[in-house]
Every structure is written in structure tokens, then in C-alpha cells.
N, C-alpha and C positions, 0 to 999 in steps of 0.2 A: 684427925688421926694420923700422926707423925710417918715420915715415908725416909728411906734411903734413895737417893738417886746416884745412878752410875752413868756419868755424862763425860763424854769423849770429845776431846778437841785440842786446840792448841796449846803448848805449853804458854805457862804465866810466872812471873819471877814468885818464888819463894814456893813453886811447887814441892819440890821435891827436900827430903831428909836422907843424904847420902847412906846413912846407916840402915839397915833393915832389920827390924825388931819383929818377932812372933807376938801376937795378942794373949792375954791369960785364957786358958779354956775356961769354960762356963759349964757349971753342971747340968745334967737334965732331971726332970723336965725343964724345957729353957723355953721361953717365950719375949718377942721383942718388936715393940710398935714404935719407936724411937721418939716417945714423949721425953725423953731427955733433954732433946736438942730442941733450943729457942731460938735461934738464928742471931744471937748475939756475939761479939766478937770474942775471940779466946776460943772458939767452939772445939770440942774435943770428941774422939770417937767414943760411944759406949764400950762399957768395957764388953770384952772378947772380939770387937772391932779391930780392923788395919786396913788403911789403904795403902797399897801398892804400886809401882812401878814395874812392869814383866821386863820390857825391852824397850830400847828406843827407834821405835818403829811403828806404823799403823797396825791394828789388827787384821790377822792374816784371815784366811777363808772358812779356817776350822777351830780357831779358838787354841790359842798358846797353851801348851801345859808344864812348860819350864817353870822353874822357880823365880818369885821375884827378886830384884835387885837393889830394889831401892824403897823407903817410906814414900808416902805420899802425905803431905800434910792438909788439914782439914781446914779450909779456910771459909771465912763469913762473907757473903754478898747478897742479904737479905732475902727478898722474896721473887726475883727476877731470876730465870735461867740464863744463862751467859753463852757465848760460843766459844769462850777461852778453855781449854784444857785445865781440868781442876778438880778438885774434891772440895765441894765446898757445903757449907749450912745454909740452907736457904730458909730462914725462919722455921725452924723445925723440921728441916728435910735437910739430907744430904746429895749431894750431888757430883757425879763424875763423867767429865768428856775428856775423851781420847784424841789424839791428833796424829798427825803426819810423824810426829817423833816420840809418842807415847803410848804404848799400850799398857792400859791401866787396868785397875782390878780392886775389888775390894773384899776382904777375907773375914770368918767367923770363926774361933777356935771354940770346940767343944770338948767337954770330959765325960765318955761315952761309959765310964767303969761301971755305973749302976747298971748299964744294960747287958745280960748275959745271954749268950747263945742258948736255944735258937732265935731269941729274939734280935730283931734288928733296929737301926736308927731310922726313923721315920722322921723327914724335916718338910715342912709344907712353907710357901711363901707367895706372893702376887708377885706378877712381873707387869710390866707396864711401859710404854713409850712415853716420853715427856716431849722435850722441844724435838720438831720433826718439820724441818724444812725442805722436804724430798718434795720435786718438782719433776722428775723423771728426765730432765733434762740437763740443766745447770748444777742442779743439787740431784745428782742421781745414786747416791750412796745408800744402800741399806743395810743397817748392822742388825746383829741378834746377839743374845746373852745367853751363853753356857755355864751351866752351875758344873764343878769339877770337884773333888776332894783328894785328899791325900791323909794318912796316916804318919803321925809326927810332924817336925817341924823343919824335915829336908828333902829334898827329892822332888821329881815332879809329880804334878797333878794327874789325877785320872778324871776324864769326862764322863759326865752320863747323857743319857738320852733328852734330859730338861733342855731344850732350847727355845727360849722365846725369840721371836724374828719381828722385827720392825714391820708396821703396817706402811701402807703407801696413801694414807690419808693426811696430808700437811695438818700441822698445828706450830704455827711459826711465830703465835704471842710468847712473851715472855713470862707468862704465868707458870704456876707449877703444879696444875691439874691434870693428872694422866689419861691416857686413854689406851684402848684395846687391852684393859687389865685382864691377865691371865692367872688363875692360879693354880699352882704345880704341887704335886707330892711325889716325892723321891725316897726311895728307901735305898740306903746304903747298905753295901754286901755285908754278910755276917762278918767278916773280919775286920769292921769298923766299929762291932761292938766290943764292950771291953776295955775300951783303950784311954790312956792317960791324956792323948790328945789327937784329936781328929779335927784337921783343918778344912774349913769348906768356904768355896769362892765364886764368885761372878766374873765372869770374862766374856768378854764382847769376841766376836767373830765378823767379820766381812762377808755380808749375802751376796751382794751383785753392787755394781756401779765402780765408779772411779775419779768421780770430781765433786768437789763441791762439799758443804758441810756435813757433817755425821750426826746422827741422831742421840738424844739423851734417853737412857732408862730409870725406871725405878723398881726398888724391891723395897716389899712392905708385909709388915704382919706376920713375921718368920715366928716359927713353933719347929722345937725339936723333942722327941719322946722315943721311948723304946716301946716297941710294939712286936707282937707275935704275929708270924706272917708265915702262911700255909701255903705250899702249891701241891702238895700230894693227895691221896685221895681219903676222904675222912668221913666215917660214919657215925651217926646219930642212932640212936637208940633209945626210947622213951621208957622202957620197962629195965633193959636188962644192962644200961649205960652206965659209964662213970667219968665223970667230966675231970677226975684224974689221969684217966686213961689218955694214951696219946691218940685214939679216933684212928689208926692206919689200920684196922681191921675189924671185922664184924664182931671179933671177941674182944676187941678192945676199943669197942666204940664211947664216943661220947652222949651226956645224956641229956643235956639242957640246950633252949635255945641262949640263955645267956650264955653259956660257953661258946657256941658257935658267933654269936653275937660280938664276943670279945675279941675274936680272932680276925687280923687282915690278912686276907688271903691273897695269894700271888697268880698270874697269870699260868693259866693250865691245872688249876686245882679243882677236885671235884668235891662235893658236899653230899652226901646221901644220904637220906633219910628212910628209916627201915618202914618197910610196908605195915601197914597195920596201925602205927604208930599215932598218937596224940599227943600234941604239944599245945599249952595254953602261952597266950602272950604273942610278942610281935616278933617277927623274925627280920633281924637287918644285918646281915653279914656284912663286913667291911672289905675295902681292897677292886680293883679293877683287874681285868684281864688285858690283853693287847691282841692285835691282828694277829689271826691265825692260832690264837691259844688265850681262847675267854674260859671264864671260870662257870663252871656247871654245878648246878643243883639239881639231883635227880632223886629217885628212890633203891632201895634194894632189898633184895629178900621176894616172896611171894605175900600177895593177900591184897589189901584193899591200899589205895593211895595213902600215906602219909597224910595227916590232918595236922594245919595250921590255923589255930582257932584264936582269932585276935581278940576274944573274950571280951569284945564291947568294946574294944580302945577308940576313943572319938576323935577327932580331925587326925585321923592318920588310917594308916592300911595294915593289916595284918601281917603283910608281907611288904618291905620297904626298900629301896633303894634310892641313895642319895649322891649325887653329883658322882655317877659309878658309870662306867662303860663297859661293856666286854662280859656280857654276863646271858647265859642260859638257863632258863628255869622248866624244869620239867616234870609231868608225874606227881604233880602235890594237889591236895584239896585244902582249898582256903575257905574259910567264914569267919565272918565277924557280927555276930547278932547280939540282942539285946533286949530289952523288955521297954526301951522307950525311943522314940527317934532322934538321931542326933547326927551330925555329919560324921561319916564311916565310911572306908573304903576296903577293897579287899587285898588290892595290890596297887601300891603307888609306887612312881616310877619318877622320883623330883630332880629338878635342876635348879641350881639357885647360884647365879654370878659365877658360871663356870669355865664355860667354854662350849664346845661341839661334846654333847653325851651321845655316844653310839655303840651300835651292837647291843641292843636289848632284845632278847629273842623268849619268850612266853609260848611253851607247847605243853599241850595235853593237860590240862590243869581243869579242874574242877572249882569253880568258884561260885559261893551260893549263900544268900540267905545274909546279905551284907544289909544290917538295918541303919539305912540313912534318913534324911529328911526326903520329901516329897514335895515338888512345886516345879516353878518355872522360873523363881530367882536363880541368879549365878549361885547365890550360896548354896543353893540348893542341886545344882549342878556338878557340884564337889564331892557328892557322893555317888559311888559307882562302884561297879564288880572291878574293874580294870580302869587306873587313871594315870594318863602321862601330863605333867604339866611342869611348867617354869614357875618358879614364886617370885623370881626377881633378877633382872637384869640389867640394873640400873648402873653397873661399873663394870660388867664383863658379857659381853652378848653370846647368849646361851641357847642352844638348840638341841634338837633330836635328829640324831640320821640313823638308819639303817634298824629298823624296829619291826619286829615282827610278832603277830599273835595268832596261832594256828592251833586248831584242832581241840579249841578250848569249850568246855561246857561252863556256860553262866546263866544261872536262875536266880529268882526268886532275889531280886536287887534293886534295893531303894538309892537312886534315883535313875539309873542309867545302867547299862553293860559294859560297853568300852566306850573312852573317852579320851580324847588326846586335847589340851588346854594349856592357856597361859594366864598367868594371874594378872600381869599388868595388863594386856591387851589380846583381844580375840579379833579385834575390828581391822587390824591393819589390812590393806586394800594387796592382793598380791603383786608382787615385783616392785612394790614400794620400800624404800630403804629399811623401814622399820620392819616390814614382813620378811624381807629376806634376812635378817640378822634373826628372826624368830620360827623360820618355815622349817617343817619336817620332811625331812628327805628319805628316799627309800623306805617309805610304810608299807607294809602289806598284813592285811587283816583277813583270814581265809582259813575257811573251814571250821568257823565256828557254830555251836549251837548257842542259842541264846534266847530265854523264855520267863513267862512271868515276872517281867521287868515295870516298874510303875510308871515310867515315862518313854524315854527312848532307848531301842538297843544299841545304837552307836551314836555319838557325835564327835565327827572326825571334822577337826578344825585346823588350820594352817598347813594343810598336806599340799607339796609341791610335788605333784605326779604320783602319788600313790595307787595303790590297787587294792580293792573291799572286793573279795570275791567268794563263791561257794558258801554264804553262811547262811543258816537256815534260823529265823527270826520268828517267833510266836508268842501270842497273849502280851503284846506290848502293849504301854499307855493303860496300864492296870488303874492306875492312880491318880491320873491327871492327864490332860492332852499331850501330843506328843506324837511327830512322824517317826516312823520305825528307823530309818538310817537316816540322818542329814549331814550336809556339808557345812562349812564354815570358814571363810577366808581361805580358801583353799582354791589351786587351779590344776586344770589339766590331769586332775584323780579319775580313776575310772572305776565304778562300781557294776558289777555284772556277775553275772550265775548266782545270783540272791534269791531267796524264797522269804517272803513274810506273810503271814497270816493272822488274821484275830486281832489285829490292832483294835482296843477297845476303847480308843478316844472319847468322851463325852461330848465334845463338842469339835472345836475346828484342830488341825494338824492331826488326821488320823490317817496318814497315805503311807505307802511305802518308802516312798524317795521323797526327799527335799533338797534338792539345791538351794540353800538358802544365803544369806547374805555375801556378798563378795566371793563367789564361785567361778568365774569364768574358765570355759575350756571344759567343765566336767563332764563325763559320759557317764549315760544311765542306761544298760543294754543286756541283753538277753537275761531276763530275770523274771520272776511269777509272782505276781501279788495276787492274792485271794482272801476274799471273806472280811476284810479291812473295813473299819468304820469310814475310811473314804478310800479314795482309788490310788492308781499308781504313782501319781506325779503330784507334788503340791508345790509351786513355784514361789520361793520367798526372796528372790534374788534381789539384787542392785540395777539400777537403772545403768549402769558401765558393763555391766556382763554382758559378754557374748559368748558365742562357740558353746551354750549349752545345748546338747544335745540327748534326748532321750528316743531309743530306737530297738526295734526287736524285742519288745517285752510283751507279755502275756498278763491280763486283768480276767478273772474269773470271779464274778457273783462279788465285786466290790461294791461298797455303799457310796453315800454321800458324793464327791466331785471326783470323776474319774481324772480328769485334769484338771487342773487349777492353776490360772495365771492370776496369782496374788498380786506380789510386789512388782514392783517397775524392773523392766529387763530390756534390752536392745535388742537380743537376737538368741533366741532359743527355738530349737527345731526339732519336732515331735513326728517321727515319723517309723512306718513299717512296725506300729505294735497292733496285737488283737485285743478288743475288749468284749468280754460275753458279759450279756444281764441276765440273771437269772429270773426265774417267773417269781412276780411280787415283790421284785426289785424296783426301784425308783430314782437311780443316781443321775446326777448331771455331767454330761458326755463332757462338754467344756464351759468350764464357767470362768468367766472375767470379772477382776475386781474393778468396777466402772470408775474410780477415782485415781488409779494406778495407770500407767503407761506401757503399753506392752508391744514389741514387736517380735513375732511368732511367725513358724510355718508348722504347717497341720497335714502332713501329706501320707498317701499310701497305706493309712490305718484302715482297720476294719472293726467295726461296732455292730454286735448282732444283740439283738432285743429277742428275748425267748417269748418275752409276753404277747398275748393275742392281741393287744392295743399300742399302737405307739405311745400313746399318751406318758407312760411312767420313764420312758427312755428320751430325756430332754437337753436342751441346749439352755445354759445361762449368758447370751452374748451380748455385751455393755451396749445401751441404747443412749444412755445418759451418765452422767456424771462428770467429772474433771479431767480423767485421764483419757488419753489419747491412744486408740487402738488401731494397731497396723498388723492387720492378721491375713495369711495366707490360708485358705483350706481348700486344697485339691488333693483328686486323685485317690480318693478315700471310697470305701464302702459303708454306708449307714444302711443297714437293715431294719427297718421296722421300730425308727424314730421320728422325732419330731422333725420338722423340715422349715429352722427358721429364716427369714427372708434374708438374713447376712450371709449366707451360704448356697452356693449353685447347684442344685440337687439335678440340674437338667444336663449340662455340658460337662461339669468341672468333677462332678460325683457322682457314684453308683448308689443306686438302693435296692439293687437285687440279691438274691439270697447268694453270699459266697461259696454255698455247698461244704462246710465242713464235713469231716467223715462221723464225727460224733460230739457236738459241741454240748458242752456242760459236763464232760465226763472227768473233765480234770480231778486228781485228786491230791495228796501231799506228797510232793516232790518233784523236783524240774523235770522229771523223766515220765511225767503221768500225762503229760498233755497234748499226746499226740492225736488226738480227738479232734485236734483246731488244723490239723493238716487240710488240705486241698483235694477235692476228688477232681478227678479228669472232668475237663468241661465247664469249673468253675470260672467266673469272669475275673476272678483275683488274679488268676495265672497270667503271668507275662504281660500286665497290662498297666501296672505301676509308673510313676513318675521315675526318671533316671536321675539318680543323686549321686555323685561323682565320688565323694568322699563319705564313702558308706559303711564304713569298717571291714569291709571283704567279706563278711558271711552273715548268715541270719541265726535265730535262736539256736538250730540245731546243727551248726557249724558248717553248713551247707554253703557252698560259696555264692556272693552276689556280684555281678558286674559292675562297673563303675562306665559302661558303654550301651548296655542292652538293658531293657526294661526288665526290671523286677517284678515279682508277684508282688501283691498288697497283702498287708498281713506280716506277720514274724514269719512266716515259711517261706522258703524259697525254692521249694524240690519241686520236684515232677508231682504232677495230679498222680492221686494213689488212692486205693481202699483201704490201705493197711493202716490202721491206726496207730497200734503198738508194736514195740519190738518184738518178734518171735523167739524165745529163749533157745527153742530147736534148730534155729538157723544161724550155723556157726560160720561165720566172715574170717577170711584170712587174706591180708593184703603182702604179694608177692612184689616185690621191687629189686631194683640193681640193674647191671646191664645186661648187656647180649645173652650171656648164660641162663637169666630170668627170665629173658622175652622167649627165648628158645630158639635154638639154631640147627636142632636137629632135622634130619629129611624127613617129611611128612610120610613117606611110603613106608619107611622102616618103624613107624609107632605100634609100641607094642601095648599101647593103655585102652583100658574098656572105657566105655560110659555109663553112666546113670544116671534116671532123671532126678535122681537126690543131689546130683552135683551141679551148681549152676555157675556161668561165669557172667561178670558184669561187660555189657556191649561199651563202644563207643558212645552211645547213646543213652546211658547209664540204665537200659534195660538189662534183667536177667533171662539169660537163653541156658539151655541143656548145654553141660561143658563138652566141647572136644577141642582136639589140637588144630589150629593153634591158639593157645589160651589166650594171646597176645591180641590185639586190633591193631598193631602196627604192622606196615606193609612189610613182607618177606619174613615173616616170623614162622617158625617151626615148632617142633618138638621141645618143651623144654620140662621145668620139675613139675610145674603145676598139677598138673593130672593125674601123674603117680603120685603126688603128695595126698590130692583129695581123696582118690580112690584108696589109700591105705589107710586115711583117717575116717571114711564111712565104714572101712571094718570093722573099727572099734567101738564105733557110736550106737548110740541108741537106734532104735528102729524109725523111730519119727526126726532124727536129725537130717537136716539138710546142709550140704555146704557149699560156701559162695567164695568164688575166687574174685578175688581182684587185683590186675596184673598191672602196673604202672610202669614196669624195667623200661630202660630206654638205651640202647646198645651205646658201647663208644664213650660212656659220659665217666670224668672222672670223680673220685667222693666229694670233691668242691661243688658239682650238680645239684647235690642232695641237701642242701641247705634252703631254707625256707626264703621264697623270692627268687631262688637261685636261676639263671636260664640255661638251657642246654642247647647243643647244636643241632637237634635234629627234629625237636616238636615245638609248639607254639607257645607251649604251655611249661612252668615250673615242675619241676617231678615232683617234688616234695610238696607244692600246694595241689597240684592234680591229684595226690594221693590221700592228703586230707579231704578234700572234697568229693571223691568218690566214697572214701570209707563212711563219711558222716552222712553221705545219702544212704548207703547202705546200712547206718546202724539206726535208721528209722524204721527198719524193718527187722533186724536180726543183732545179733552180739559179735563184737569183734574179739577174736581168741587170739589171734598171734599174727606176727609180722616174719615174715621170711625175707633173707638178703642175700644176695649174691653179686659181689660187686669187689672189684679190686685189679683186673686186668690192665686198666688205666692207670693205676698207682703202682704198679709192681716192677716198673723200671727204677727211674732214679727220684721218684718222688711219693716213697712209700714211707719215710719215717712219722709223717703227721696222720697216716691213715685211721689210727685206733682212736685218737681224740676224736677226729671228724666222725667217728661212727659210733663213739659216746655223745657228741653233741646229738646226732641223729636221734639215737634211742631216746635222750631226755627229751627232745622236741615232740617226736610223737608220744611219749608217754605224757608231756604237758599236754598237747591239744588235744587228746583223744582222753585227758582225766582218768587216767590209768595206772599208776606209778607200778603196778605188777606186770602189766603187758609183756608178754613173752615176746622174746625177740630171739630168731635163730640165724644164724648165718654159716655158711657154708664155705669149705676151702675152693680155693682155685684148683684148677687138674695139675695132677702133677706130672703132667706130660709138658709143660710149659717151664723153662728153664728158671724165669724171674719169679713163679710161683712162690717160692718159700720166703719170700719179703713180706709178702702177706700172712701165708699161712702159720708163719712162726709167732705171727702176732696175736693169734685168736686164742690159744690158754690164756694168757694174762687178760684180755680182754673180758673173756666171760668170768676169770676168777674175780675181776673187779667191779663188774656191772651186774647188779642181781639180777635174776630171773633172763639170763641169756643161755645160750648153748651153741657150740658149732658141731658140725659135722664133717666128716672127713670124705675125701674124694679118692681116696686111697683104691686102687685098684680101677678105676672110671677110665674112657680111652675117648680121645676125640676122634672126629670125624673127619680128620685128615689135615686139616689146616694149624694143628698145633695150639689153637686160642679154645675152640668151641666144643662142649661134648657131643659126640653122638647121640642119637635118638635113644637107644638102650640105656647108655648111661647117663643121660639127661632126666629119663624115667628112676632110675634106681637113684641118683640123687634127691629127685622128690621122695621116694621112699624113705630115707635115710632121714629127710626134714622130718616126715610124718614119724617116725621111730624116736626120733631127739625129743618131739613134743610130746608124744605118747608114755615115754620114760618106761619103754619096753625092757621086762627084768633081763632079757637076755643079751641087751645093749648097753651095758653099764659102764662103759667108759667113752670119753670123747676121744680117746686118741687110739693109734690102730695098735691091735693086739690080734692072736691068733683067731678070735671068734668074733671079731665084728670089725667093721669098717665105720661105725657111726656114734652115736652119743645116747646119753639117758638123759632122765627126767631133770626139769628144770629144779634150781636152785630153792631147796627150802629153808628159809630162815626162821623158823619157829623151834627149832632142833638145839635142846641143852646142852652144846657141843662146842669147847673152843679147842680151836687147835695153835699149837705153840708156831711162833714167826721165825723162830731161830732152832739150828741144831749145830752144836759144838762140841764134837765128840772128843774130848780131850781127856777125859778120865776123874773132873772134878765133881761130879756127881750132879752139875747142872747142864741140864739142856743137851745130856749125852745121845736124846733118839728124840724123835720127834712125838713129843707127848702132845694126845688127843685127851682131855679134860671132859670127862662124862662119858667116853666111849662104853663104860661098864652097862650104861642104861640101854646100850644097843648092841647086845650081842651078836646079832645076823649083822655084819657088816662086811664091807670091802671095802680097800684101800689102794688106789693106784699113785704111783709117783712118778714122774716124767719129766723130762727137760725140756727146754724151750722149744726145741726142735719137734717136741711132741714125741719122741721115742720113750718107750715106757722103760723106767729103771727097778721098779719094783711092785708087784702086786701081792696084798696080804689079807687072806681071808680070816675074820675074829680079830681083827688087831686089838690088842688087852693091854698095850704099856707095859707088859712085863715079858713074856716070852716072844709074843708076835709083835715086834717094833721094828722100824725103820731107822738104822743107826750111820744111816750115811756113810759105810764102809766104802772103801776104794771111789769116795766122791768128790770131785775139786769143788772148791769155795765156789760159789754162787748162787743163783735164784734158782728154784725148781717150784713144780708145781703139785699140787694134789688133788685127789677127787676121791671123795668120801661119799659112799653109798650107804645108808640103812633102811633097815626096816621098823618103820613108826608108825603106830596108829593104822595097822595094816598095809600101809602103801611104801614103796620105796620111793626115799626121798633121797636129796643130793645136796651136800657141802662140798666147795670148791674155793679153790685159793692156791695162794704162793708162800714160801717161806726160805729163809738164807741158810747156807750151810756155811759154818765160819769154822774152821781149823786153827 
């Protein structure tokens, strides 16, 4: 294949022709691979091309845009790249090398008259580095290549975002093979369409350096064509649509996949398929988004998810992306069924000699009935529900970054559920050069349900630090052998909070987890394996693999081998897992392949055999074979198992009953295994081996010390007789600084107590609550007991309230980050909060967080307070796995001069973060120090927190008014209501008032408008978008806030946010 090389260097004799001419415009569609160039003397430019000099200077830092000053003659120089400036025909290739005295470029002229708006001209080309003698010292120049355009034949050029930068890998030979080959696709602006002349050119820029020789570049495989590009919102209706429509509204929707596939979409475009519609064929929309502006596919209307039926398409997916980035695909149903087996996929995301492919998000999709092939060959492993792969990277390093698969339902698939792969190689060892150019970074696979899969639920290859969590996988390996989830050529990837059951493997490979070949540093933790053909952990690693960890998991009623040391491994640690062997089962506890070498540790595990005889619970530890076994098995409990001679059951391991609360009681669900918690007096309590780098928490999220002895097994909490959480035990976390600790004098406490209100002591015990709620020294009356008492008044008769107070006085908002120290206690406030709540959640249900903080930030350092609180909310919701966890924040006392610096931020905070509310401190008084609430005020603040959480109908506003000082119910995000973001009362009929679309469905409503200071500007009952509206009369331009309370489904529900007034 022929190439054009742009080579920049020293001026040579005969370089310039001092007249500057314009090349002849070429009609579209156009393509050029430069096969007309033969390397012989007398070479001429292909039609449409011309070399130019821009100025007598070296390339600058941006790529000059000024017009050319002279032509550059093309010279013949054989097949060797040179370091002299010029434009050369190198045996079928053109090269340009610029110098200190010549900034050169090469141009192409196009006639775009055949392209009519709204079509745009798309130009594609490959860019690469050629001669590159960069060494970072003597030769430290780095150059880049910028793509520019202009309309007509005069004036400056306009640069685009297409910039190719030379690498730092030297290529100092005189050959002409390119490196770092990168494809580009550029859309010229619409004004370039329909023009008799559009000139494009490739211009050099200096990236860095100031000495030595400069790089050469090449461009190749140029195409130019007219394409339809869209960045609006487009609707597709299988029944009532028409491809001749514009697609911009439901009434003017497109109809077919053919139409969608023909369009190149711009960043920010949305493609919406009508709910209930069915389309047959392949969906392959074109285009890519950009950072902060992805292209989104979703559904509209009500009814079932739109169905994309691949109709049995082979060697392909029903939905396809090819060399595309920044796509978010949601709420579709994908199927690709047929009458016979063949290579098929549901969704395929493919890279091919492209570069970095990034930001592909697949969410809430249903993928099912993918009729692929069943087997263990690589050809079989290309059939899957969702398949990411690189087909080829022999000319351009190609890999994936920022990949997410979340909340998807995947079932009835041959051969796998979710796969990441590479067609050239999946065997590169992590951190080797080939692996680095193929690795997948920022991989997240979360909250998916995968079932009835003929082989593996997931094959995760080439992952660098990925996260696979909270997936439910069952009925796997139904057609052939296969572990449910396995990794290959992945490093430091974490697999956690996954559940797998009913793996049906007929032979080997039937466990939940398999760290397969080349999986160093992978961590397998906090997961639940049960009722599988084999057990928890099937190791098929490589001898050089180190740092593999299996910890804090639970295995119940698994068969086969519970832990199988199969292939060679240098360092694997299996610790603090719990294994239950039910009656009638006879698995192997630890199984070693005698012909492979293993170095592993097995500590702090509990194995419980429910059979009356220990014979079924056996080991298979190698005593013969060619492998070398370096095993360390200590500090475990093996209850009612056989006792092989290779294990010390006298001094290094226990054989006593671990005293589970209710062994064998686990069901389906990560939260059903409370029966394996330890009773008081258990020999497993505080008797395990200290493991320094232990992950910091157990299966339940309870802290594990790096210096104190842990429990054995997967539970590290205190001894208890409560197996499962009581839904009537409502737990609340109270945190913040001194006003949440409580500073009111105890003598003036006005709160009553109740045996149904509990507080957690410093030693994690529940006692009847009384002031002070905090266990810190010098604590007084705070809002906790007043809050709990009010909550109990509105609760059912069986409800108990549990309060956990982790507030610490005098702490800035920065002290509430995970792991952050504070100035008064030895532990992190955040870490202590999470640990205490997780201990409590083994007995009850977390219902909300009360936060009061800001005094330490209300002076000069308040600007970042809101963002820090947002981070706190996000962290807590992530750690507790509850995205709707209520978070209530209270105002600082109005008696403090600097309080408005914090208080004025609260309306915007709750408008931007769902499931939050704030309460007013209006009218509350201090105890005389100008900082802390007195006892009655502290208790009243607690009542207001409760009313905010309860949504008392008498308290409908979060801002002060004549009837209330508190706030109402938490935001409801299932209301079919949309509030406009702008009010512009200028009489043009557009946005003249605050429009609330859908409000007619909720006639019982109230709207409160207030400013950033919390002052109410308008209250309207029965808002109707007609007579009763907010018109912003006598209101200045700026940002304002609304609070909308409606009655829906018999409940008072809240929607809140902000809008702008523009006059």
C-alpha cells in the first residue's frame, strides 16, 4: 500500500518553486492510497495534492494557520527516509521533512458541491510516525501533525481537534515503515458542504524539545465523503414511524434500523426507541461522542423495552459498535436466536487497528436467547451475550478504557454471558509490552443477573485493575464445563459481592471463581457460593503469578473441590472463608494437583461438616507426583473433617464446633447468610492469625484490624445470637461536629426515654438511650434523643429505634473523608461510622443519616463545603450499597455571624443530590457561647430532623415561613413532572413563567419559590400553568430554587431543584 510521508528537516537544493499554486479540487466521494507513486525520477503529486511552504521558520507550538507562500517540489529519493528537508517520493511514498528554516505542509483540494446541508464532509486518514531518532537528550524534539481546512483558495486555515503526536520510541533506521499508526475521522463543519473548493492540509507543530533532528510523519488511506450527522434527540417508532421524517419528535419518528444505521451521530445525540416496538436486523449506528458529551441510546414512552432482534445474524451481534467511543446504551432488549448453532452475539463492541476505544456504558439491558455454539474452543468463546474484543492491532495499538456493564439481565446464552477478549492474543502476561498495548482499564461489571448460560457467566481478560461486583449468576455451565466467573491475563482486578449457584458443570471447572492463567494480584472476596458442581475457588494460574487472594467468602453446600490448587502458582492466600458441608455431601476441602507446584497459605478459615461422620469431608493433599507443594495451613477450624497427616490439628488448627447461630440456613441472596455469624463463646472469636494487608473489613463490612487478632471465618463482629437483621429495628447514623455530639447542659434535658430507643455504646453494645447519646467525654444534650422520640411516635408498635452517634467536635469537613484523621479521637470518623453501622446492620436496617457540621468551615474556608458533603453522601451510599439512603443536613445556629456561609448552600445541595433534605435552625438559641445550641434547642432540632424524614404534611417547606421551621418529605423521583430550567418574562410567549409540565396530573400541589438565602418569594397552592403561576415579576436575574409538594398515590411527595431568571 502506498503512503504520503510528511517529513520535516533541513532545506535542500531545488526544494522550492517560488510561485504558489492551488491543486485542482477533487469531487466526492474521494479516496487515495497513493498507488500512483512509483519512486522513479520526475515524480508528481497525485491529482488534488500540492506541497507548500508556509514560512521560513521551524514549526511552532500550535501549528501555523497562515496561508502558504511557495510550492514545494516533490523529489525522488528511493526507499530510504532522509534527514534533509523536502518532499520526497520514497518508492511509492511521499515524504516531508521540515527544518529550522522551513515549515512545510501538504494540501488536498476537494469539491464538496455534491454534499448538501445538513450533510457534512467526513474525512478519514491514517497518521503515523516515520523516521524518529528521538532519544530525549541530544535529539529531544517531539513534533505532531495537525489537520486544518479552509473554504476557497485564500485566507487562513482553521485547525481541528485532530492532532497526531509522535511517540518517544526511536525508529532511526532509514526504512519507510510507519509506527504508532492511528486512524482519524474528522467531520468538517456544515459550511464546508456544497462548496466548489475546500482545501485541507496537514501541518506540523512542535510539542516539546529544542535540539536535534525532527520526526517524519505519514498519512495514508485518505477518504472524503458526505455523511448525515446528527446531535439532536431522535425517535424511532417501529409501527408509526417513517424514515422520511426528521425523527426529532415522537410524532415525526423514524421507523427502521436501516435509517438509524445510515446516520453518523454527533456528540450529544440521543437515539430513542419507542417502548413496545420490535425491530429485526442489526443495530449499528455510526459516529462517536466525546468527553462530557456521549451519544445515548435509550427508550421513550411506556411499555416493555424496545426489542432489537438480530434474527439469527451470524458472526455478529444484534447490536454493534465498531471503532466507536463514548456511547451509553440503556433500556433495550436484545436477542439473536436461530434454529441451529452458529457463532452469534447479542452485543458486540469491536476495535480494529484504531487506538483507544473508551467510554462504552451498557446499562439496564436485557440480553437473551443468543444461539451460539457450545464448547471450550476459542471459536466457541466468541459466542456470548455481551462481547468486547479487538480483532486486530497489527498496525495500531488498540484497547478499551472506561467500560461499564451495569444492571443488565442476561440469560439463555450460548456460550458465555459477558466476555472481554482479543482475537490476536489473550495470553500476554500483565505488564509486558504487548499486554500494555492491549489491556483494558477502568472496567466495571456491576449489578448484573446472569443465568442459564451454557458455559461461563463471565470471562474477564486483559483487565488492569477492574472491578466485578454484586452480580448474581446461576444455572451456569449447563452445556459444558466452565467456572462461573474467571479471569485471564488480568492484574489487580477485584471480584467481590458476587453470588453464584447451580453451576452444572459435568466434570471439572465448576466453581464460582477461577483466577486463570496470568492473574497476579487478583482479589476474590465478600462473595457467596452455594450449590455448585464444585466449590468456591478453582485455581488455574501461572507459576509466576503472585498476590492472588481469596478472602471473606462463604461457601454453602458446594460439591466437588471447595478449593482446588490446580495449575502452578507462586503465591496465593486463602483466608477467613467459611465453608459449610451439608448432610449427604462429600466434597474435597482442599485439593492439590500432584503434578503442579503450589506455594499457598490457608489461614483463618472455618470448615463445618454437618454429616454425622467426618469421612465425607476429606482432603486431597499431594503426596506423590512431580509438583512441589509449599503449603501453610494454620489457624483454621476444621469441624468434623478427616485429619490428614500433612496438617497439624493439634497445635496449629482447631477441630471444635465454631458455634454458628444457624448453620445451613443460607438462602438465595448475599444477605441470607447471617446464620454463620458466631455465638458468644465461639472458639473462632478473636483467635485468628493477624494478617496485615487484609482488606480492612469482613463479609458484612465490619472492620478487621491489621494489628489485633481477628475472628476466624468470614464474620469479624462480636458474638451474637441474632442471625438475621430485624426489619423493625430502624438504625440511624448521627454524625458531624459538636452540636451533633451534644453540648446542651444535661440538667436541662427535656427528652423522655423509652426502652424501644437504643443507642450504641463505645463497646458496640445496644443500651436504652439517654443523654448523652455520644460516648465521647463531656458530651451533653444533642438532637439525637429528640429525633428518636419523634420518630418512635410515628412508628409501628413493633419498631425499635437504634442511634449511632459518631460525631466529633471541632472537625472540618475534610475530616469526614474515608481514612481521614481527626484531632480528637484515634480513629477516622468516616471509618468508624461505616464500621459501627455495618455491625448494627447485622441486626437491623439503616434508615437514614443525620448530619450537622460546618462551624469549622463557616469562616474563610467554606467555598468547597458543598462538594465535600456531596462526596460524603456518595461515599456512604456506596459503602452501604444504598443509592437512596436518606441524608438530612441541619442549618447552623442563626446566632452565629458566619452561619450564612454554610446555611445558604443548603438549598442548592438538596436540589442537586436526590434523597436529601435540610432543616432550619430558625428561632433556636445558643447556650451562651454563640456556637452551641442550648438543651431545648438541641432537642427541637432533633424533632425537626425527624419531621424532615417523616414528611409531615404540616411542614411542607424546607425554608422558613410563618407556619414552620423545618422541612418535608424526601425527594420523590418517580413523579411524571418536568420543571423548566429558565424563566424569561419578556413577552415573547416562551418561558414567560415557570412551566411545570405534568402538574395537571397532581392538582393537590404546592409550590414554594425562594432565593439563595432561603427567603420565600412566592407560595402557590394548586399550581396550574395557567392562572396560578410564577412569573418572576419584580425578580432580578439570577438563580432561584423551587420546592414542589404534591399528593401522589396517597402520599405527600417532594420534587425540588433550581432555575434561572433571565430578563
